[in-house]
N, C-alpha and C positions, 0 to 999 in steps of 0.2 A: 329339724329346724335348728339354726344356729342360736347359741345363747349370747346375749349382748348385755353389757353393763355400761351405764353412763355415770361417771363420777364427776359431780359438779352440776348443779341444777340452776345455774344463773341463766343469763340471756342465751348464751350459746348452747348450754346443756338442754334447755327447754326446746330450742329449735331442733337440735339433734333428736330429741325424743319424738317430736312430731314427724321428722323425716323417717325414723326407723320404727314408728308406731306399729306397723304390721308385724314386726319381729317381737313385739311385746317386751321391750327392754326393761331390765331392772335398773333402778336408780339409787344413787347414794350421794347424799350431801348432808353431813352432820350439822352444818351451819344453817341449813334451811329445813331441817327435820324431814328429809327424804331418806327412807331406808327400806328398799325392797330387795336389797342384796341378799343372795342366798349363799350358803356355804358350799359352793361348787367351783369348778374351774370353768370360767367362761371362755367361749371361743374368741370373742372380741371384747375389749374394754376401751371405752373412749374417756380420756382424761381431759376435762375441760374446767380446770380450777384456776383461781386467780394467780397471777405472777406479777405482783406490784414491784415497782422500782424502789430500791433502797436509797438512802440519802447519798451514798457514794456512786449512784447511777447503775449499780449492778442489779440484775434481776433476782428477786427473792423466789427461790425454787422450793421453799419449805413445804408448801401445800402440794406441789407436784411430787416431791419425794415421798411425802406421807401417803398420797393417793396410790402411787406405784407400789409402795411397801405393803399396803393393805389390800391390793388387788391381785387376785389369782386368775390370770387369763393366758391363753395361748399366744395372743397378739394384743399388745397394748398400743392403742393409737393415741398419740399425744397431740391434742388439738390446742392446748394452751400455748401462748406466745412464749418462746424461749430463744436464747441466743444461739448462733451457729455452734455446732459440735456438741450441744447439750444432749441430744438424743443418743449419740454414741457413748458419751460419758455415762449417762444414766443406765443405758443398756448393760454396760460393763459393770457398773456399780451394783446393780441389783440382779445381774445375771438373768435378764428377762428379754424377750423379743419385743423391742419397742420401735415403732416407726413414727415419723412426724408427718402430719398433714395439717398445714397452716389453715386457719379458719378466717373466712371473711364473709360477712353478711352485709349487704348494702343497706341503705336507709329505707328500702321499700319493704 
């Protein structure tokens, strides 16, 4: 069975947890007191942390960077909203395999 980690347990993180519940994912969100993360290399890690807008209109990637830095996974799936080219930039910066999968959940 594949090992899965979800980093960020806000609205999207909780929905992902329900979707992948059969895989028994570990969860990590220090802001919401979730921590079942193990000291292993995960097969997949989903990053779903906040990316608020700064006053100058830029996207604040500090939580994304922190999550990537603290995550050891073969594939990191970035689900947080980020500007174009960010995935490639972060992949080079951290020397990790990062892919982007934009998230959208409707109102239902």
